[in-house]
N, CA, C and O atoms as CSV, one atom per row, in Angstrom:
chain,resi,resn,atom,element,x,y,z
A,1,MET,N,N,60.571,179.184,125.415
A,1,MET,CA,C,61.454,180.273,125.033
A,1,MET,C,C,60.807,181.091,123.929
A,1,MET,O,O,60.078,180.556,123.093
A,2,LYS,N,N,61.073,182.375,123.929
A,2,LYS,CA,C,60.554,183.262,122.909
A,2,LYS,C,C,61.649,183.596,121.907
A,2,LYS,O,O,62.801,183.823,122.277
A,3,THR,N,N,61.278,183.620,120.658
A,3,THR,CA,C,62.202,184.065,119.622
A,3,THR,C,C,61.958,185.538,119.369
A,3,THR,O,O,60.853,185.940,119.006
A,4,LEU,N,N,62.985,186.336,119.558
A,4,LEU,CA,C,62.852,187.765,119.364
A,4,LEU,C,C,63.222,188.124,117.933
A,4,LEU,O,O,64.235,187.654,117.415
A,5,SER,N,N,62.420,188.940,117.305
A,5,SER,CA,C,62.705,189.431,115.966
A,5,SER,C,C,62.863,190.937,116.044
A,5,SER,O,O,62.002,191.634,116.582
A,6,ILE,N,N,63.939,191.423,115.519
A,6,ILE,CA,C,64.254,192.848,115.600
A,6,ILE,C,C,63.390,193.634,114.613
A,6,ILE,O,O,63.066,193.144,113.531
A,7,LYS,N,N,63.024,194.849,114.995
A,7,LYS,CA,C,62.236,195.712,114.119
A,7,LYS,C,C,63.168,196.581,113.288
A,7,LYS,O,O,64.328,196.783,113.646
A,8,GLN,N,N,62.653,197.092,112.178
A,8,GLN,CA,C,63.453,197.931,111.280
A,8,GLN,C,C,63.936,199.196,112.003
A,8,GLN,O,O,65.030,199.687,111.725
A,9,SER,N,N,63.129,199.720,112.922
A,9,SER,CA,C,63.504,200.947,113.629
A,9,SER,C,C,64.607,200.721,114.661
A,9,SER,O,O,65.241,201.681,115.101
A,10,GLU,N,N,64.846,199.468,115.055
A,10,GLU,CA,C,65.863,199.153,116.055
A,10,GLU,C,C,67.229,198.871,115.456
A,10,GLU,O,O,68.190,198.660,116.195
A,11,ILE,N,N,67.336,198.863,114.135
A,11,ILE,CA,C,68.595,198.534,113.479
A,11,ILE,C,C,69.511,199.755,113.473
A,11,ILE,O,O,69.114,200.848,113.071
A,12,GLU,N,N,70.741,199.543,113.928
A,12,GLU,CA,C,71.749,200.601,113.904
A,12,GLU,C,C,72.782,200.281,112.837
A,12,GLU,O,O,73.345,199.186,112.816
A,13,LYS,N,N,73.030,201.239,111.950
A,13,LYS,CA,C,74.008,201.040,110.878
A,13,LYS,C,C,75.256,201.853,111.175
A,13,LYS,O,O,75.170,203.035,111.507
A,14,ASN,N,N,76.406,201.226,111.056
A,14,ASN,CA,C,77.694,201.880,111.235
A,14,ASN,C,C,78.426,201.923,109.901
A,14,ASN,O,O,78.074,201.205,108.966
A,15,TRP,N,N,79.433,202.759,109.822
A,15,TRP,CA,C,80.280,202.843,108.631
A,15,TRP,C,C,81.668,202.342,108.997
A,15,TRP,O,O,82.219,202.704,110.036
A,16,TRP,N,N,82.224,201.502,108.127
A,16,TRP,CA,C,83.549,200.929,108.318
A,16,TRP,C,C,84.403,201.228,107.095
A,16,TRP,O,O,83.885,201.327,105.983
A,17,VAL,N,N,85.697,201.372,107.292
A,17,VAL,CA,C,86.635,201.492,106.184
A,17,VAL,C,C,87.648,200.358,106.327
A,17,VAL,O,O,88.237,200.167,107.391
A,18,ALA,N,N,87.843,199.607,105.236
A,18,ALA,CA,C,88.738,198.453,105.237
A,18,ALA,C,C,89.806,198.649,104.171
A,18,ALA,O,O,89.502,199.016,103.036
A,19,ASP,N,N,91.049,198.403,104.540
A,19,ASP,CA,C,92.167,198.548,103.623
A,19,ASP,C,C,92.496,197.179,103.026
A,19,ASP,O,O,92.794,196.234,103.756
A,20,ALA,N,N,92.442,197.077,101.698
A,20,ALA,CA,C,92.655,195.793,101.028
A,20,ALA,C,C,94.111,195.566,100.643
A,20,ALA,O,O,94.432,194.543,100.039
A,21,GLU,N,N,94.982,196.480,100.972
A,21,GLU,CA,C,96.384,196.367,100.556
A,21,GLU,C,C,97.048,195.160,101.212
A,21,GLU,O,O,97.099,195.057,102.437
A,22,GLY,N,N,97.558,194.246,100.379
A,22,GLY,CA,C,98.255,193.061,100.861
A,22,GLY,C,C,97.348,191.971,101.403
A,22,GLY,O,O,97.859,190.954,101.874
A,23,GLN,N,N,96.042,192.123,101.362
A,23,GLN,CA,C,95.109,191.121,101.876
A,23,GLN,C,C,94.839,190.057,100.810
A,23,GLN,O,O,94.791,190.367,99.620
A,24,VAL,N,N,94.665,188.820,101.233
A,24,VAL,CA,C,94.279,187.744,100.325
A,24,VAL,C,C,92.806,187.947,99.975
A,24,VAL,O,O,91.976,188.134,100.865
A,25,LEU,N,N,92.481,187.910,98.685
A,25,LEU,CA,C,91.153,188.304,98.203
A,25,LEU,C,C,90.015,187.520,98.842
A,25,LEU,O,O,89.050,188.131,99.301
A,26,GLY,N,N,90.089,186.207,98.890
A,26,GLY,CA,C,88.982,185.395,99.401
A,26,GLY,C,C,88.707,185.619,100.875
A,26,GLY,O,O,87.552,185.760,101.277
A,27,ARG,N,N,89.745,185.652,101.676
A,27,ARG,CA,C,89.576,185.861,103.119
A,27,ARG,C,C,89.063,187.267,103.410
A,27,ARG,O,O,88.222,187.465,104.287
A,28,PHE,N,N,89.577,188.231,102.669
A,28,PHE,CA,C,89.145,189.621,102.829
A,28,PHE,C,C,87.675,189.766,102.440
A,28,PHE,O,O,86.900,190.405,103.152
A,29,ALA,N,N,87.294,189.172,101.308
A,29,ALA,CA,C,85.922,189.291,100.811
A,29,ALA,C,C,84.924,188.617,101.746
A,29,ALA,O,O,83.817,189.123,101.929
A,30,SER,N,N,85.295,187.488,102.339
A,30,SER,CA,C,84.360,186.800,103.229
A,30,SER,C,C,84.113,187.615,104.498
A,30,SER,O,O,82.993,187.633,105.009
A,31,ARG,N,N,85.133,188.282,105.006
A,31,ARG,CA,C,84.959,189.122,106.205
A,31,ARG,C,C,84.081,190.338,105.893
A,31,ARG,O,O,83.227,190.709,106.698
A,32,ILE,N,N,84.289,190.953,104.733
A,32,ILE,CA,C,83.488,192.106,104.339
A,32,ILE,C,C,82.034,191.679,104.121
A,32,ILE,O,O,81.116,192.409,104.494
A,33,ALA,N,N,81.817,190.512,103.526
A,33,ALA,CA,C,80.456,190.013,103.289
A,33,ALA,C,C,79.722,189.781,104.608
A,33,ALA,O,O,78.521,190.032,104.696
A,34,GLN,N,N,80.429,189.305,105.634
A,34,GLN,CA,C,79.799,189.109,106.943
A,34,GLN,C,C,79.363,190.428,107.559
A,34,GLN,O,O,78.288,190.513,108.153
A,35,VAL,N,N,80.193,191.460,107.421
A,35,VAL,CA,C,79.852,192.772,107.985
A,35,VAL,C,C,78.692,193.392,107.210
A,35,VAL,O,O,77.799,193.995,107.805
A,36,LEU,N,N,78.703,193.246,105.880
A,36,LEU,CA,C,77.603,193.779,105.063
A,36,LEU,C,C,76.281,193.108,105.421
A,36,LEU,O,O,75.238,193.762,105.440
A,37,ARG,N,N,76.318,191.835,105.699
A,37,ARG,CA,C,75.129,191.069,106.041
A,37,ARG,C,C,74.630,191.367,107.444
A,37,ARG,O,O,73.430,191.289,107.705
A,38,GLY,N,N,75.555,191.713,108.363
A,38,GLY,CA,C,75.184,191.981,109.747
A,38,GLY,C,C,75.395,190.789,110.647
A,38,GLY,O,O,74.877,190.761,111.764
A,39,LYS,N,N,76.147,189.799,110.188
A,39,LYS,CA,C,76.340,188.584,110.980
A,39,LYS,C,C,77.233,188.806,112.195
A,39,LYS,O,O,77.289,187.955,113.083
A,40,HIS,N,N,77.923,189.922,112.245
A,40,HIS,CA,C,78.781,190.213,113.390
A,40,HIS,C,C,77.996,190.802,114.563
A,40,HIS,O,O,78.562,191.023,115.634
A,41,LYS,N,N,76.713,191.056,114.375
A,41,LYS,CA,C,75.889,191.636,115.436
A,41,LYS,C,C,75.178,190.543,116.220
A,41,LYS,O,O,74.897,189.468,115.690
A,42,VAL,N,N,74.889,190.827,117.484
A,42,VAL,CA,C,74.250,189.821,118.341
A,42,VAL,C,C,72.809,189.559,117.946
A,42,VAL,O,O,72.323,188.437,118.087
A,43,ASN,N,N,72.126,190.570,117.459
A,43,ASN,CA,C,70.714,190.417,117.128
A,43,ASN,C,C,70.518,190.212,115.626
A,43,ASN,O,O,69.602,190.788,115.041
A,44,PHE,N,N,71.360,189.405,115.003
A,44,PHE,CA,C,71.283,189.135,113.565
A,44,PHE,C,C,69.955,188.481,113.211
A,44,PHE,O,O,69.542,187.504,113.836
A,45,THR,N,N,69.299,189.027,112.211
A,45,THR,CA,C,68.055,188.474,111.689
A,45,THR,C,C,68.268,188.200,110.202
A,45,THR,O,O,68.522,189.141,109.449
A,46,PRO,N,N,68.174,186.949,109.750
A,46,PRO,CA,C,68.575,186.598,108.385
A,46,PRO,C,C,67.753,187.243,107.278
A,46,PRO,O,O,68.268,187.449,106.179
A,47,HIS,N,N,66.490,187.567,107.536
A,47,HIS,CA,C,65.642,188.059,106.449
A,47,HIS,C,C,65.599,189.588,106.369
A,47,HIS,O,O,64.807,190.139,105.604
A,48,MET,N,N,66.440,190.282,107.148
A,48,MET,CA,C,66.428,191.745,107.148
A,48,MET,C,C,67.802,192.302,106.789
A,48,MET,O,O,68.836,191.677,107.028
A,49,ASP,N,N,67.774,193.499,106.208
A,49,ASP,CA,C,69.016,194.200,105.892
A,49,ASP,C,C,69.456,194.946,107.143
A,49,ASP,O,O,68.998,196.059,107.403
A,50,MET,N,N,70.340,194.336,107.911
A,50,MET,CA,C,70.778,194.955,109.154
A,50,MET,C,C,72.281,195.123,109.209
A,50,MET,O,O,72.838,195.421,110.266
A,51,GLY,N,N,72.944,194.934,108.075
A,51,GLY,CA,C,74.385,195.070,108.023
A,51,GLY,C,C,74.829,196.512,107.984
A,51,GLY,O,O,74.013,197.429,107.894
A,52,ASP,N,N,76.130,196.701,108.052
A,52,ASP,CA,C,76.723,198.021,108.057
A,52,ASP,C,C,77.201,198.390,106.659
A,52,ASP,O,O,77.234,197.549,105.761
A,53,CYS,N,N,77.569,199.647,106.487
A,53,CYS,CA,C,78.134,200.124,105.233
A,53,CYS,C,C,79.651,199.996,105.309
A,53,CYS,O,O,80.253,200.331,106.329
A,54,VAL,N,N,80.268,199.517,104.239
A,54,VAL,CA,C,81.708,199.284,104.221
A,54,VAL,C,C,82.329,200.020,103.041
A,54,VAL,O,O,81.849,199.926,101.912
A,55,VAL,N,N,83.405,200.756,103.320
A,55,VAL,CA,C,84.190,201.433,102.295
A,55,VAL,C,C,85.500,200.674,102.185
A,55,VAL,O,O,86.236,200.559,103.165
A,56,VAL,N,N,85.802,200.149,100.986
A,56,VAL,CA,C,87.046,199.417,100.750
A,56,VAL,C,C,87.980,200.319,99.969
A,56,VAL,O,O,87.620,200.833,98.910
A,57,ILE,N,N,89.197,200.511,100.502
A,57,ILE,CA,C,90.198,201.317,99.805
A,57,ILE,C,C,91.354,200.421,99.376
A,57,ILE,O,O,91.506,199.311,99.886
A,58,ASN,N,N,92.167,200.901,98.444
A,58,ASN,CA,C,93.319,200.173,97.896
A,58,ASN,C,C,92.912,198.847,97.270
A,58,ASN,O,O,93.593,197.840,97.462
A,59,ALA,N,N,91.829,198.832,96.537
A,59,ALA,CA,C,91.360,197.590,95.917
A,59,ALA,C,C,92.327,197.093,94.844
A,59,ALA,O,O,92.349,195.899,94.546
A,60,GLU,N,N,93.115,197.975,94.267
A,60,GLU,CA,C,94.056,197.563,93.229
A,60,GLU,C,C,95.247,196.798,93.796
A,60,GLU,O,O,95.981,196.158,93.044
A,61,LYS,N,N,95.450,196.856,95.127
A,61,LYS,CA,C,96.605,196.209,95.751
A,61,LYS,C,C,96.240,194.924,96.478
A,61,LYS,O,O,97.002,194.451,97.321
A,62,VAL,N,N,95.084,194.355,96.160
A,62,VAL,CA,C,94.674,193.104,96.787
A,62,VAL,C,C,95.548,191.979,96.234
A,62,VAL,O,O,95.993,192.031,95.088
A,63,TYR,N,N,95.787,190.964,97.062
A,63,TYR,CA,C,96.711,189.882,96.717
A,63,TYR,C,C,95.934,188.621,96.360
A,63,TYR,O,O,94.934,188.294,96.998
A,64,LEU,N,N,96.403,187.920,95.336
A,64,LEU,CA,C,95.845,186.619,94.975
A,64,LEU,C,C,96.971,185.601,94.965
A,64,LEU,O,O,98.037,185.853,94.403
A,65,SER,N,N,96.739,184.461,95.581
A,65,SER,CA,C,97.778,183.447,95.684
A,65,SER,C,C,97.891,182.647,94.390
A,65,SER,O,O,96.979,182.642,93.565
A,66,GLY,N,N,99.012,181.983,94.233
A,66,GLY,CA,C,99.237,181.125,93.066
A,66,GLY,C,C,99.401,181.921,91.793
A,66,GLY,O,O,99.874,183.057,91.818
A,67,ASN,N,N,99.009,181.323,90.677
A,67,ASN,CA,C,99.134,181.994,89.382
A,67,ASN,C,C,97.779,182.491,88.883
A,67,ASN,O,O,97.509,182.491,87.682
A,68,LYS,N,N,96.931,182.914,89.822
A,68,LYS,CA,C,95.602,183.397,89.441
A,68,LYS,C,C,95.665,184.705,88.668
A,68,LYS,O,O,94.731,185.033,87.935
A,69,GLU,N,N,96.738,185.449,88.817
A,69,GLU,CA,C,96.874,186.730,88.128
A,69,GLU,C,C,96.746,186.572,86.616
A,69,GLU,O,O,96.202,187.449,85.945
A,70,THR,N,N,97.242,185.468,86.077
A,70,THR,CA,C,97.171,185.247,84.630
A,70,THR,C,C,96.138,184.197,84.247
A,70,THR,O,O,95.631,184.228,83.126
A,71,LYS,N,N,95.810,183.264,85.145
A,71,LYS,CA,C,94.918,182.147,84.794
A,71,LYS,C,C,93.440,182.418,85.082
A,71,LYS,O,O,92.577,181.892,84.379
A,72,LYS,N,N,93.128,183.226,86.097
A,72,LYS,CA,C,91.731,183.441,86.491
A,72,LYS,C,C,91.019,184.297,85.455
A,72,LYS,O,O,91.557,185.306,85.000
A,73,THR,N,N,89.799,183.890,85.079
A,73,THR,CA,C,89.014,184.644,84.097
A,73,THR,C,C,87.648,184.976,84.674
A,73,THR,O,O,87.130,184.258,85.530
A,74,TYR,N,N,87.073,186.068,84.197
A,74,TYR,CA,C,85.734,186.488,84.567
A,74,TYR,C,C,84.867,186.422,83.318
A,74,TYR,O,O,85.252,186.932,82.266
A,75,PHE,N,N,83.693,185.794,83.428
A,75,PHE,CA,C,82.788,185.634,82.294
A,75,PHE,C,C,81.643,186.622,82.404
A,75,PHE,O,O,81.097,186.836,83.486
A,76,ARG,N,N,81.284,187.221,81.281
A,76,ARG,CA,C,80.089,188.058,81.214
A,76,ARG,C,C,79.443,187.854,79.855
A,76,ARG,O,O,80.096,187.435,78.900
A,77,HIS,N,N,78.160,188.151,79.780
A,77,HIS,CA,C,77.428,187.970,78.533
A,77,HIS,C,C,76.750,189.276,78.165
A,77,HIS,O,O,76.158,189.934,79.021
A,78,THR,N,N,76.832,189.658,76.894
A,78,THR,CA,C,76.283,190.931,76.450
A,78,THR,C,C,74.769,190.892,76.300
A,78,THR,O,O,74.122,191.939,76.293
A,79,GLY,N,N,74.200,189.708,76.179
A,79,GLY,CA,C,72.769,189.589,75.962
A,79,GLY,C,C,72.438,189.247,74.526
A,79,GLY,O,O,71.297,188.903,74.216
A,80,TYR,N,N,73.416,189.336,73.651
A,80,TYR,CA,C,73.226,189.001,72.243
A,80,TYR,C,C,73.730,187.583,71.978
A,80,TYR,O,O,74.565,187.077,72.728
A,81,PRO,N,N,73.228,186.926,70.905
A,81,PRO,CA,C,73.717,185.585,70.580
A,81,PRO,C,C,75.219,185.608,70.313
A,81,PRO,O,O,75.712,186.445,69.557
A,82,GLY,N,N,75.926,184.698,70.930
A,82,GLY,CA,C,77.380,184.650,70.774
A,82,GLY,C,C,78.087,185.762,71.518
A,82,GLY,O,O,79.235,186.083,71.211
A,83,GLY,N,N,77.424,186.348,72.480
A,83,GLY,CA,C,77.981,187.505,73.169
A,83,GLY,C,C,78.714,187.197,74.455
A,83,GLY,O,O,78.818,188.066,75.321
A,84,GLY,N,N,79.222,185.991,74.608
A,84,GLY,CA,C,79.982,185.652,75.807
A,84,GLY,C,C,81.383,186.237,75.738
A,84,GLY,O,O,82.078,186.066,74.737
A,85,LYS,N,N,81.802,186.922,76.789
A,85,LYS,CA,C,83.120,187.550,76.840
A,85,LYS,C,C,83.846,187.066,78.085
A,85,LYS,O,O,83.247,186.927,79.151
A,86,GLU,N,N,85.138,186.811,77.942
A,86,GLU,CA,C,85.969,186.438,79.078
A,86,GLU,C,C,87.074,187.472,79.241
A,86,GLU,O,O,87.677,187.913,78.263
A,87,THR,N,N,87.330,187.851,80.480
A,87,THR,CA,C,88.366,188.821,80.796
A,87,THR,C,C,89.282,188.214,81.846
A,87,THR,O,O,88.806,187.612,82.808
A,88,THR,N,N,90.583,188.363,81.675
A,88,THR,CA,C,91.516,187.850,82.674
A,88,THR,C,C,91.604,188.820,83.838
A,88,THR,O,O,91.276,190.000,83.710
A,89,LEU,N,N,92.048,188.308,84.966
A,89,LEU,CA,C,92.187,189.139,86.151
A,89,LEU,C,C,93.256,190.205,85.936
A,89,LEU,O,O,93.123,191.322,86.435
A,90,ASP,N,N,94.299,189.877,85.211
A,90,ASP,CA,C,95.366,190.837,84.938
A,90,ASP,C,C,94.830,192.044,84.161
A,90,ASP,O,O,95.175,193.186,84.464
A,91,HIS,N,N,93.983,191.782,83.155
A,91,HIS,CA,C,93.394,192.871,82.369
A,91,HIS,C,C,92.420,193.676,83.216
A,91,HIS,O,O,92.370,194.901,83.106
A,92,LEU,N,N,91.649,193.001,84.057
A,92,LEU,CA,C,90.684,193.684,84.917
A,92,LEU,C,C,91.386,194.568,85.943
A,92,LEU,O,O,90.882,195.637,86.289
A,93,ARG,N,N,92.549,194.129,86.432
A,93,ARG,CA,C,93.302,194.917,87.413
A,93,ARG,C,C,93.784,196.235,86.809
A,93,ARG,O,O,93.854,197.250,87.502
A,94,HIS,N,N,94.116,196.218,85.512
A,94,HIS,CA,C,94.591,197.434,84.859
A,94,HIS,C,C,93.454,198.367,84.451
A,94,HIS,O,O,93.639,199.583,84.414
A,95,THR,N,N,92.280,197.815,84.145
A,95,THR,CA,C,91.181,198.654,83.667
A,95,THR,C,C,90.213,199.054,84.780
A,95,THR,O,O,89.979,200.245,84.985
A,96,TYR,N,N,89.645,198.081,85.506
A,96,TYR,CA,C,88.674,198.347,86.574
A,96,TYR,C,C,89.059,197.549,87.822
A,96,TYR,O,O,88.459,196.504,88.071
A,97,PRO,N,N,90.032,197.997,88.612
A,97,PRO,CA,C,90.476,197.200,89.766
A,97,PRO,C,C,89.420,197.054,90.860
A,97,PRO,O,O,89.510,196.143,91.683
A,98,GLU,N,N,88.422,197.938,90.880
A,98,GLU,CA,C,87.380,197.838,91.911
A,98,GLU,C,C,86.512,196.603,91.700
A,98,GLU,O,O,85.984,196.043,92.661
A,99,ARG,N,N,86.363,196.179,90.453
A,99,ARG,CA,C,85.475,195.048,90.141
A,99,ARG,C,C,85.994,193.721,90.673
A,99,ARG,O,O,85.210,192.794,90.876
A,100,ILE,N,N,87.291,193.612,90.902
A,100,ILE,CA,C,87.849,192.365,91.445
A,100,ILE,C,C,87.270,192.122,92.836
A,100,ILE,O,O,86.771,191.034,93.126
A,101,VAL,N,N,87.337,193.132,93.686
A,101,VAL,CA,C,86.834,192.998,95.051
A,101,VAL,C,C,85.308,192.918,95.051
A,101,VAL,O,O,84.729,192.128,95.796
A,102,THR,N,N,84.659,193.727,94.224
A,102,THR,CA,C,83.194,193.734,94.182
A,102,THR,C,C,82.643,192.378,93.754
A,102,THR,O,O,81.686,191.887,94.353
A,103,ASN,N,N,83.230,191.768,92.732
A,103,ASN,CA,C,82.754,190.459,92.265
A,103,ASN,C,C,82.970,189.373,93.307
A,103,ASN,O,O,82.129,188.487,93.456
A,104,ALA,N,N,84.088,189.428,94.031
A,104,ALA,CA,C,84.356,188.421,95.059
A,104,ALA,C,C,83.346,188.528,96.197
A,104,ALA,O,O,82.853,187.514,96.692
A,105,ILE,N,N,83.037,189.759,96.614
A,105,ILE,CA,C,82.085,189.953,97.704
A,105,ILE,C,C,80.669,189.621,97.245
A,105,ILE,O,O,79.892,189.038,98.000
A,106,LYS,N,N,80.333,189.989,96.014
A,106,LYS,CA,C,78.999,189.717,95.473
A,106,LYS,C,C,78.700,188.216,95.448
A,106,LYS,O,O,77.565,187.804,95.687
A,107,GLY,N,N,79.710,187.407,95.160
A,107,GLY,CA,C,79.519,185.960,95.136
A,107,GLY,C,C,79.283,185.353,96.501
A,107,GLY,O,O,78.795,184.228,96.600
A,108,MET,N,N,79.621,186.081,97.560
A,108,MET,CA,C,79.466,185.567,98.921
A,108,MET,C,C,78.196,186.062,99.604
A,108,MET,O,O,77.940,185.718,100.758
A,109,LEU,N,N,77.408,186.858,98.911
A,109,LEU,CA,C,76.144,187.357,99.442
A,109,LEU,C,C,74.987,186.532,98.881
A,109,LEU,O,O,75.173,185.824,97.892
A,110,PRO,N,N,73.798,186.602,99.483
A,110,PRO,CA,C,72.649,185.876,98.940
A,110,PRO,C,C,72.315,186.341,97.529
A,110,PRO,O,O,72.439,187.523,97.211
A,111,HIS,N,N,71.899,185.418,96.699
A,111,HIS,CA,C,71.576,185.724,95.305
A,111,HIS,C,C,70.074,185.966,95.168
A,111,HIS,O,O,69.371,185.226,94.481
A,112,ASN,N,N,69.600,187.014,95.833
A,112,ASN,CA,C,68.197,187.406,95.772
A,112,ASN,C,C,68.119,188.912,95.981
A,112,ASN,O,O,69.148,189.587,95.942
A,113,ARG,N,N,66.923,189.453,96.200
A,113,ARG,CA,C,66.815,190.911,96.297
A,113,ARG,C,C,67.441,191.453,97.572
A,113,ARG,O,O,67.857,192.611,97.604
A,114,LEU,N,N,67.518,190.645,98.625
A,114,LEU,CA,C,68.206,191.078,99.831
A,114,LEU,C,C,69.702,191.238,99.564
A,114,LEU,O,O,70.320,192.193,100.034
A,115,GLY,N,N,70.281,190.306,98.810
A,115,GLY,CA,C,71.692,190.403,98.467
A,115,GLY,C,C,71.999,191.622,97.617
A,115,GLY,O,O,73.040,192.255,97.792
A,116,ARG,N,N,71.099,191.958,96.695
A,116,ARG,CA,C,71.292,193.151,95.865
A,116,ARG,C,C,71.219,194.420,96.703
A,116,ARG,O,O,71.960,195.373,96.461
A,117,LYS,N,N,70.329,194.432,97.686
A,117,LYS,CA,C,70.210,195.603,98.556
A,117,LYS,C,C,71.437,195.728,99.454
A,117,LYS,O,O,71.942,196.831,99.668
A,118,VAL,N,N,71.910,194.617,99.972
A,118,VAL,CA,C,73.080,194.629,100.844
A,118,VAL,C,C,74.326,195.072,100.064
A,118,VAL,O,O,75.174,195.786,100.601
A,119,LEU,N,N,74.433,194.651,98.807
A,119,LEU,CA,C,75.595,195.013,97.996
A,119,LEU,C,C,75.650,196.511,97.727
A,119,LEU,O,O,76.724,197.051,97.461
A,120,SER,N,N,74.508,197.189,97.792
A,120,SER,CA,C,74.514,198.632,97.571
A,120,SER,C,C,75.171,199.386,98.727
A,120,SER,O,O,75.461,200.575,98.591
A,121,HIS,N,N,75.411,198.724,99.859
A,121,HIS,CA,C,76.091,199.350,100.993
A,121,HIS,C,C,77.605,199.211,100.897
A,121,HIS,O,O,78.325,199.635,101.801
A,122,LEU,N,N,78.089,198.627,99.820
A,122,LEU,CA,C,79.525,198.453,99.614
A,122,LEU,C,C,80.044,199.536,98.682
A,122,LEU,O,O,79.496,199.745,97.600
A,123,LYS,N,N,81.095,200.221,99.097
A,123,LYS,CA,C,81.738,201.251,98.278
A,123,LYS,C,C,83.199,200.854,98.117
A,123,LYS,O,O,83.917,200.717,99.107
A,124,VAL,N,N,83.644,200.668,96.873
A,124,VAL,CA,C,85.002,200.195,96.608
A,124,VAL,C,C,85.752,201.253,95.812
A,124,VAL,O,O,85.233,201.791,94.834
A,125,TYR,N,N,86.981,201.550,96.239
A,125,TYR,CA,C,87.824,202.543,95.576
A,125,TYR,C,C,89.216,201.954,95.353
A,125,TYR,O,O,89.743,201.243,96.209
A,126,ALA,N,N,89.807,202.260,94.189
A,126,ALA,CA,C,91.107,201.710,93.821
A,126,ALA,C,C,92.225,202.313,94.661
A,126,ALA,O,O,93.150,201.599,95.049
A,127,GLY,N,N,92.162,203.593,94.948
A,127,GLY,CA,C,93.210,204.264,95.710
A,127,GLY,C,C,92.861,204.418,97.177
A,127,GLY,O,O,91.964,203.752,97.695
A,128,THR,N,N,93.590,205.314,97.840
A,128,THR,CA,C,93.379,205.514,99.272
A,128,THR,C,C,92.323,206.569,99.577
A,128,THR,O,O,91.824,206.632,100.701
A,129,GLU,N,N,91.978,207.390,98.606
A,129,GLU,CA,C,91.005,208.467,98.826
A,129,GLU,C,C,89.572,207.974,98.618
A,129,GLU,O,O,89.298,207.194,97.705
A,130,HIS,N,N,88.660,208.443,99.481
A,130,HIS,CA,C,87.238,208.136,99.337
A,130,HIS,C,C,86.428,209.337,99.813
A,130,HIS,O,O,86.898,210.083,100.672
A,131,PRO,N,N,85.217,209.546,99.275
A,131,PRO,CA,C,84.419,210.724,99.628
A,131,PRO,C,C,83.479,210.525,100.824
A,131,PRO,O,O,82.506,211.266,100.964
A,132,HIS,N,N,83.749,209.545,101.681
A,132,HIS,CA,C,82.823,209.227,102.769
A,132,HIS,C,C,83.364,209.623,104.140
A,132,HIS,O,O,83.071,208.961,105.136
A,133,HIS,N,N,84.149,210.695,104.199
A,133,HIS,CA,C,84.699,211.141,105.480
A,133,HIS,C,C,83.625,211.719,106.391
A,133,HIS,O,O,83.777,211.693,107.612
A,134,ALA,N,N,82.542,212.242,105.820
A,134,ALA,CA,C,81.481,212.843,106.624
A,134,ALA,C,C,80.750,211.803,107.477
A,134,ALA,O,O,80.179,212.148,108.511
A,135,GLN,N,N,80.762,210.544,107.057
A,135,GLN,CA,C,80.095,209.482,107.820
A,135,GLN,C,C,80.952,208.993,108.982
A,135,GLN,O,O,80.494,208.177,109.781
A,136,GLN,N,N,82.182,209.478,109.088
A,136,GLN,CA,C,83.136,209.099,110.135
A,136,GLN,C,C,83.276,207.587,110.265
A,136,GLN,O,O,82.940,207.020,111.305
A,137,PRO,N,N,83.770,206.929,109.216
A,137,PRO,CA,C,83.895,205.471,109.272
A,137,PRO,C,C,85.001,205.046,110.236
A,137,PRO,O,O,86.026,205.714,110.375
A,138,GLN,N,N,84.761,203.918,110.894
A,138,GLN,CA,C,85.747,203.338,111.786
A,138,GLN,C,C,86.606,202.365,110.997
A,138,GLN,O,O,86.176,201.845,109.968
A,139,GLU,N,N,87.813,202.118,111.473
A,139,GLU,CA,C,88.705,201.195,110.768
A,139,GLU,C,C,88.300,199.756,111.095
A,139,GLU,O,O,88.108,199.394,112.256
A,140,LEU,N,N,88.176,198.954,110.048
A,140,LEU,CA,C,87.807,197.550,110.202
A,140,LEU,C,C,89.056,196.693,110.102
A,140,LEU,O,O,89.728,196.696,109.070
A,141,LYS,N,N,89.372,195.968,111.151
A,141,LYS,CA,C,90.536,195.075,111.153
A,141,LYS,C,C,90.135,193.769,110.483
A,141,LYS,O,O,89.187,193.111,110.911
A,142,VAL,N,N,90.851,193.399,109.439
A,142,VAL,CA,C,90.516,192.173,108.704
A,142,VAL,C,C,91.649,191.179,108.865
A,142,VAL,O,O,91.581,190.073,108.327
């Protein structure tokens, strides 16, 4: 049997729009990560960027089960000694609601340069409006 490897010129990229309103964050993020990676395609090649571009709208209305709204924290470091900062999900929802979805999807992608490139195909918006109408995105059922 021959193993076929797809060429860069044979990759077709599509645009999708996904509505996060009322969706459970983890299940929603895992589906978006699969589309970004290209795992939904028949000719998936793990070492190539062959995924599609995804526009996520209504990121501020994503749902989290349990009491994660007040208990879940996000850690970041400023780079200076003693510069560790923790932010609750409730505070993040009021200030930067797009980061909730972006961080969840980022954690489900490879942690290397391919993952960073794939993450650049993700566009997240808090409301329903987005500037990507010219790409004619299709609706992604999640």
